[in-house]
Backbone and ligand atoms as CSV (ligand in chain L), in Angstrom:
chain,resi,resn,atom,element,x,y,z
A,1,UNK,N,N,227.412,160.185,173.357
A,1,UNK,CA,C,227.176,159.352,172.160
A,1,UNK,C,C,226.679,157.962,172.552
A,2,UNK,N,N,225.569,157.558,172.035
A,2,UNK,CA,C,225.099,156.192,172.339
A,2,UNK,C,C,225.972,155.150,171.661
A,3,UNK,N,N,226.206,154.110,172.398
A,3,UNK,CA,C,227.031,153.029,171.834
A,3,UNK,C,C,226.249,152.287,170.759
A,4,UNK,N,N,226.963,151.953,169.765
A,4,UNK,CA,C,226.306,151.161,168.714
A,4,UNK,C,C,226.500,149.688,169.020
A,5,UNK,N,N,225.402,149.040,169.322
A,5,UNK,CA,C,225.519,147.617,169.626
A,5,UNK,C,C,225.071,146.800,168.418
A,6,UNK,N,N,225.899,145.884,168.057
A,6,UNK,CA,C,225.522,145.046,166.902
A,6,UNK,C,C,224.361,144.111,167.249
A,7,UNK,N,N,223.473,143.948,166.360
A,7,UNK,CA,C,222.357,143.028,166.592
A,7,UNK,C,C,222.608,141.724,165.840
A,8,UNK,N,N,222.850,140.689,166.579
A,8,UNK,CA,C,223.167,139.401,165.921
A,8,UNK,C,C,222.001,138.829,165.116
A,9,UNK,N,N,220.791,139.203,165.489
A,9,UNK,CA,C,219.628,138.639,164.807
A,9,UNK,C,C,219.474,139.121,163.373
A,10,UNK,N,N,219.860,140.361,163.169
A,10,UNK,CA,C,219.594,140.942,161.855
A,10,UNK,C,C,220.265,140.179,160.722
A,11,UNK,N,N,221.418,139.609,161.045
A,11,UNK,CA,C,222.131,138.902,159.975
A,11,UNK,C,C,221.615,137.482,159.778
A,12,UNK,N,N,221.024,136.930,160.836
A,12,UNK,CA,C,220.606,135.537,160.796
A,12,UNK,C,C,219.406,135.315,159.879
A,13,UNK,N,N,218.675,136.365,159.670
A,13,UNK,CA,C,217.483,136.211,158.843
A,13,UNK,C,C,217.837,136.143,157.373
A,14,UNK,N,N,217.609,134.995,156.830
A,14,UNK,CA,C,217.847,134.857,155.392
A,14,UNK,C,C,216.521,134.960,154.665
A,15,UNK,N,N,216.569,135.584,153.570
A,15,UNK,CA,C,215.350,135.650,152.767
A,15,UNK,C,C,215.033,134.250,152.263
A,16,UNK,N,N,213.841,133.799,152.561
A,16,UNK,CA,C,213.480,132.459,152.118
A,16,UNK,C,C,212.998,132.495,150.685
A,17,UNK,N,N,213.521,131.547,149.946
A,17,UNK,CA,C,213.108,131.482,148.547
A,17,UNK,C,C,211.690,130.941,148.452
A,18,UNK,N,N,210.977,131.546,147.595
A,18,UNK,CA,C,209.595,131.096,147.425
A,18,UNK,C,C,209.532,130.021,146.348
A,19,UNK,N,N,209.967,128.858,146.762
A,19,UNK,CA,C,209.970,127.742,145.815
A,19,UNK,C,C,208.555,127.241,145.579
A,20,UNK,N,N,208.303,126.849,144.396
A,20,UNK,CA,C,207.020,126.204,144.154
A,20,UNK,C,C,207.229,124.710,144.396
A,21,UNK,N,N,206.518,124.230,145.385
A,21,UNK,CA,C,206.695,122.839,145.749
A,21,UNK,C,C,205.828,121.943,144.886
A,22,UNK,N,N,206.261,120.713,144.751
A,22,UNK,CA,C,205.414,119.772,144.023
A,22,UNK,C,C,204.097,119.583,144.753
A,23,UNK,N,N,203.108,119.332,143.998
A,23,UNK,CA,C,201.778,119.201,144.613
A,23,UNK,C,C,201.733,118.044,145.591
A,24,UNK,N,N,201.266,118.351,146.757
A,24,UNK,CA,C,201.107,117.283,147.744
A,24,UNK,C,C,199.642,117.222,148.119
A,25,UNK,N,N,199.188,116.034,148.390
A,25,UNK,CA,C,197.776,115.924,148.764
A,25,UNK,C,C,197.538,116.579,150.112
A,26,UNK,N,N,196.522,117.391,150.186
A,26,UNK,CA,C,196.184,118.032,151.444
A,26,UNK,C,C,194.953,117.361,152.034
A,27,UNK,N,N,194.938,117.321,153.334
A,27,UNK,CA,C,193.792,116.760,154.042
A,27,UNK,C,C,193.219,117.848,154.933
A,28,UNK,N,N,191.955,117.721,155.196
A,28,UNK,CA,C,191.303,118.750,155.983
A,28,UNK,C,C,191.042,118.263,157.405
A,29,UNK,N,N,191.400,119.107,158.352
A,29,UNK,CA,C,191.086,118.814,159.746
A,29,UNK,C,C,189.578,118.899,159.913
A,30,UNK,N,N,189.006,117.910,160.583
A,30,UNK,CA,C,187.557,117.888,160.729
A,30,UNK,C,C,187.085,118.860,161.805
A,31,UNK,N,N,188.006,119.464,162.517
A,31,UNK,CA,C,187.632,120.387,163.580
A,31,UNK,C,C,187.725,121.838,163.103
A,32,UNK,N,N,188.911,122.256,162.683
A,32,UNK,CA,C,189.067,123.655,162.297
A,32,UNK,C,C,188.947,123.840,160.782
A,33,UNK,N,N,188.892,122.748,160.059
A,33,UNK,CA,C,188.709,122.762,158.602
A,33,UNK,C,C,189.852,123.425,157.846
A,34,UNK,N,N,191.002,123.431,158.486
A,34,UNK,CA,C,192.173,123.901,157.762
A,34,UNK,C,C,192.736,122.752,156.952
A,35,UNK,N,N,193.283,123.108,155.819
A,35,UNK,CA,C,193.922,122.082,155.011
A,35,UNK,C,C,195.400,122.035,155.332
A,36,UNK,N,N,195.865,120.838,155.508
A,36,UNK,CA,C,197.263,120.647,155.840
A,36,UNK,C,C,197.784,119.434,155.104
A,37,UNK,N,N,199.116,119.335,155.126
A,37,UNK,CA,C,199.699,118.106,154.620
A,37,UNK,C,C,199.413,116.997,155.618
A,38,UNK,N,N,199.433,115.796,155.101
A,38,UNK,CA,C,199.108,114.665,155.971
A,38,UNK,C,C,199.997,114.601,157.201
A,39,UNK,N,N,201.226,115.046,157.042
A,39,UNK,CA,C,202.162,114.964,158.166
A,39,UNK,C,C,201.757,115.866,159.330
A,40,UNK,N,N,200.921,116.854,159.042
A,40,UNK,CA,C,200.490,117.750,160.109
A,40,UNK,C,C,199.190,117.323,160.762
A,41,UNK,N,N,198.723,116.153,160.357
A,41,UNK,CA,C,197.429,115.686,160.851
A,41,UNK,C,C,197.539,114.274,161.391
A,42,UNK,N,N,196.566,113.917,162.158
A,42,UNK,CA,C,196.470,112.524,162.615
A,42,UNK,C,C,195.176,111.950,162.048
A,43,UNK,N,N,195.275,110.769,161.529
A,43,UNK,CA,C,194.077,110.139,160.984
A,43,UNK,C,C,193.387,109.332,162.074
A,44,UNK,N,N,192.099,109.408,162.031
A,44,UNK,CA,C,191.295,108.623,162.975
A,44,UNK,C,C,190.350,107.769,162.151
A,45,UNK,N,N,190.292,106.513,162.475
A,45,UNK,CA,C,189.408,105.628,161.723
A,45,UNK,C,C,188.373,105.007,162.629
A,46,UNK,N,N,187.300,104.651,161.999
A,46,UNK,CA,C,186.287,103.869,162.693
A,46,UNK,C,C,186.572,102.410,162.410
A,47,UNK,N,N,186.867,101.709,163.464
A,47,UNK,CA,C,187.194,100.309,163.318
A,47,UNK,C,C,185.932,99.500,163.043
A,48,UNK,N,N,186.113,98.285,162.534
A,48,UNK,CA,C,184.930,97.464,162.247
A,48,UNK,C,C,184.044,97.244,163.468
A,49,UNK,N,N,184.626,97.270,164.652
A,49,UNK,CA,C,183.825,97.070,165.856
A,49,UNK,C,C,183.135,98.351,166.324
A,50,UNK,N,N,183.316,99.443,165.563
A,50,UNK,CA,C,182.636,100.682,165.913
A,50,UNK,C,C,183.451,101.622,166.778
A,51,UNK,N,N,184.645,101.170,167.149
A,51,UNK,CA,C,185.512,102.031,167.943
A,51,UNK,C,C,186.190,103.079,167.077
A,52,UNK,N,N,186.263,104.296,167.575
A,52,UNK,CA,C,187.091,105.296,166.912
A,52,UNK,C,C,188.505,105.131,167.438
A,53,UNK,N,N,189.449,105.160,166.532
A,53,UNK,CA,C,190.801,104.780,166.908
A,53,UNK,C,C,191.816,105.602,166.124
A,54,UNK,N,N,192.867,106.050,166.781
A,54,UNK,CA,C,193.909,106.805,166.084
A,54,UNK,C,C,194.667,105.872,165.155
A,55,UNK,N,N,194.786,106.285,163.924
A,55,UNK,CA,C,195.467,105.490,162.918
A,55,UNK,C,C,196.870,106.057,162.742
A,56,UNK,N,N,197.794,105.516,163.507
A,56,UNK,CA,C,199.124,106.123,163.555
A,56,UNK,C,C,199.867,106.035,162.238
A,57,UNK,N,N,199.621,104.999,161.489
A,57,UNK,CA,C,200.312,104.868,160.207
A,57,UNK,C,C,199.566,105.576,159.088
A,58,UNK,N,N,198.344,105.926,159.346
A,58,UNK,CA,C,197.566,106.639,158.335
A,58,UNK,C,C,197.128,105.773,157.182
A,59,UNK,N,N,197.099,104.482,157.404
A,59,UNK,CA,C,196.777,103.609,156.283
A,59,UNK,C,C,195.743,102.542,156.620
A,60,UNK,N,N,195.129,102.662,157.777
A,60,UNK,CA,C,194.135,101.665,158.153
A,60,UNK,C,C,192.905,101.777,157.263
A,61,UNK,N,N,192.335,100.647,156.917
A,61,UNK,CA,C,191.133,100.702,156.092
A,61,UNK,C,C,189.952,101.179,156.917
A,62,UNK,N,N,188.962,101.642,156.246
A,62,UNK,CA,C,187.760,102.047,156.963
A,62,UNK,C,C,187.519,103.541,156.854
A,63,UNK,N,N,186.416,103.925,157.427
A,63,UNK,CA,C,186.016,105.308,157.370
A,63,UNK,C,C,186.920,106.133,158.290
A,64,UNK,N,N,187.486,107.190,157.750
A,64,UNK,CA,C,188.415,107.946,158.570
A,64,UNK,C,C,188.256,109.442,158.410
A,65,UNK,N,N,188.883,110.148,159.293
A,65,UNK,CA,C,188.933,111.597,159.178
A,65,UNK,C,C,190.253,112.056,159.787
A,66,UNK,N,N,190.516,113.332,159.616
A,66,UNK,CA,C,191.793,113.857,160.087
A,66,UNK,C,C,191.575,114.971,161.091
A,67,UNK,N,N,192.517,115.051,162.017
A,67,UNK,CA,C,192.510,116.164,162.955
A,67,UNK,C,C,193.951,116.661,163.083
A,68,UNK,N,N,194.107,117.968,163.273
A,68,UNK,CA,C,195.439,118.556,163.380
A,68,UNK,C,C,196.233,117.922,164.522
A,69,UNK,N,N,197.511,117.924,164.350
A,69,UNK,CA,C,198.386,117.572,165.469
A,69,UNK,C,C,198.503,118.799,166.367
A,70,UNK,N,N,197.413,119.138,166.938
A,70,UNK,CA,C,197.333,120.392,167.667
A,70,UNK,C,C,196.406,120.171,168.869
A,71,UNK,N,N,196.921,120.462,170.035
A,71,UNK,CA,C,196.147,120.218,171.248
A,71,UNK,C,C,194.827,120.967,171.224
A,72,UNK,N,N,194.823,122.147,170.639
A,72,UNK,CA,C,193.594,122.944,170.621
A,72,UNK,C,C,192.496,122.218,169.849
A,73,UNK,N,N,192.850,121.668,168.712
A,73,UNK,CA,C,191.866,120.955,167.898
A,73,UNK,C,C,191.399,119.685,168.607
A,74,UNK,N,N,192.326,119.001,169.205
A,74,UNK,CA,C,191.974,117.744,169.853
A,74,UNK,C,C,191.056,117.988,171.043
A,75,UNK,N,N,191.358,119.029,171.802
A,75,UNK,CA,C,190.508,119.332,172.955
A,75,UNK,C,C,189.121,119.781,172.533
A,76,UNK,N,N,189.092,120.537,171.445
A,76,UNK,CA,C,187.804,120.985,170.939
A,76,UNK,C,C,186.986,119.783,170.453
A,77,UNK,N,N,187.654,118.884,169.788
A,77,UNK,CA,C,186.985,117.675,169.320
A,77,UNK,C,C,186.424,116.884,170.489
A,78,UNK,N,N,187.210,116.803,171.533
A,78,UNK,CA,C,186.800,116.067,172.725
A,78,UNK,C,C,185.585,116.718,173.374
A,79,UNK,N,N,185.621,118.033,173.436
A,79,UNK,CA,C,184.539,118.778,174.065
A,79,UNK,C,C,183.234,118.635,173.287
A,80,UNK,N,N,183.362,118.703,171.983
A,80,UNK,CA,C,182.155,118.666,171.148
A,80,UNK,C,C,181.772,117.264,170.716
A,81,UNK,N,N,182.602,116.304,171.016
A,81,UNK,CA,C,182.426,114.945,170.526
A,81,UNK,C,C,182.296,114.912,169.010
A,82,UNK,N,N,183.053,115.762,168.366
A,82,UNK,CA,C,182.965,115.888,166.918
A,82,UNK,C,C,183.362,114.613,166.193
A,83,UNK,N,N,184.387,113.985,166.706
A,83,UNK,CA,C,184.891,112.808,166.003
A,83,UNK,C,C,183.870,111.673,166.086
A,84,UNK,N,N,183.319,111.486,167.267
A,84,UNK,CA,C,182.289,110.457,167.414
A,84,UNK,C,C,181.133,110.705,166.456
A,85,UNK,N,N,180.713,111.958,166.425
A,85,UNK,CA,C,179.571,112.285,165.573
A,85,UNK,C,C,179.883,112.067,164.105
A,86,UNK,N,N,181.055,112.523,163.700
A,86,UNK,CA,C,181.372,112.425,162.278
A,86,UNK,C,C,181.638,110.998,161.841
A,87,UNK,N,N,182.077,110.184,162.778
A,87,UNK,CA,C,182.317,108.791,162.406
A,87,UNK,C,C,181.099,107.917,162.704
A,88,UNK,N,N,180.110,108.509,163.318
A,88,UNK,CA,C,178.912,107.746,163.619
A,88,UNK,C,C,179.134,106.684,164.671
A,89,UNK,N,N,179.959,107.013,165.644
A,89,UNK,CA,C,180.196,106.064,166.719
A,89,UNK,C,C,180.075,106.779,168.052
A,90,UNK,N,N,179.794,106.031,169.079
A,90,UNK,CA,C,179.774,106.655,170.396
A,90,UNK,C,C,180.946,106.167,171.215
A,91,UNK,N,N,181.684,105.311,170.601
A,91,UNK,CA,C,182.737,104.664,171.356
A,91,UNK,C,C,184.107,105.204,170.984
A,92,UNK,N,N,184.504,106.252,171.674
A,92,UNK,CA,C,185.829,106.814,171.423
A,92,UNK,C,C,186.595,106.879,172.732
A,93,UNK,N,N,186.326,105.924,173.579
A,93,UNK,CA,C,186.982,105.960,174.884
A,93,UNK,C,C,188.483,105.799,174.703
A,94,UNK,N,N,189.204,106.678,175.311
A,94,UNK,CA,C,190.654,106.612,175.229
A,94,UNK,C,C,191.227,107.260,173.980
A,95,UNK,N,N,190.356,107.604,173.036
A,95,UNK,CA,C,190.859,108.164,171.789
A,95,UNK,C,C,191.569,109.499,172.008
A,96,UNK,N,N,190.929,110.357,172.748
A,96,UNK,CA,C,191.500,111.695,172.912
A,96,UNK,C,C,192.784,111.668,173.725
A,97,UNK,N,N,192.806,110.766,174.680
A,97,UNK,CA,C,194.045,110.610,175.438
A,97,UNK,C,C,195.167,110.135,174.525
A,98,UNK,N,N,194.793,109.218,173.655
A,98,UNK,CA,C,195.781,108.684,172.720
A,98,UNK,C,C,196.284,109.787,171.787
A,99,UNK,N,N,195.367,110.619,171.337
A,99,UNK,CA,C,195.747,111.706,170.438
A,99,UNK,C,C,196.697,112.677,171.128
A,100,UNK,N,N,196.382,112.980,172.376
A,100,UNK,CA,C,197.258,113.910,173.099
A,100,UNK,C,C,198.623,113.293,173.322
A,101,UNK,N,N,198.601,111.999,173.527
A,101,UNK,CA,C,199.867,111.297,173.685
A,101,UNK,C,C,200.687,111.377,172.387
A,102,UNK,N,N,199.980,111.218,171.268
A,102,UNK,CA,C,200.669,111.229,169.971
A,102,UNK,C,C,201.282,112.593,169.652
A,103,UNK,N,N,200.612,113.642,170.049
A,103,UNK,CA,C,201.188,114.951,169.768
A,103,UNK,C,C,202.121,115.415,170.875
A,104,UNK,N,N,202.166,114.632,171.943
A,104,UNK,CA,C,203.164,114.894,172.962
A,104,UNK,C,C,202.819,115.978,173.952
A,105,UNK,N,N,201.548,116.056,174.333
A,105,UNK,CA,C,201.196,117.031,175.371
A,105,UNK,C,C,201.134,116.377,176.731
A,106,UNK,N,N,201.053,115.070,176.735
A,106,UNK,CA,C,200.893,114.394,178.013
A,106,UNK,C,C,202.231,114.207,178.619
L,1,ZN,ZN,ZN,192.462,121.499,163.191
């Protein structure tokens, strides 16, 4: 007779209620074009001096775009220079490093 072993995982799974959440503004990642809540994205702004810069508070004035808090998106952006192109700047030195730092891959 095979022993019956209890599976602790089976009980831990609770059915999640499908609550309808209040509408939250969604922003689109400029790389993968997925829509996410602002908390899942990092805003990047073009500063008056033409530098692309991570906007950690998400409230800096100026032309901005969003990218996922996701290393894959950030690396792709870096490879394609997507952020520079979309912001119309060539000066994003240190930006990608900063982004990786913000999402905690470094
Ligand atoms: Zn993305």
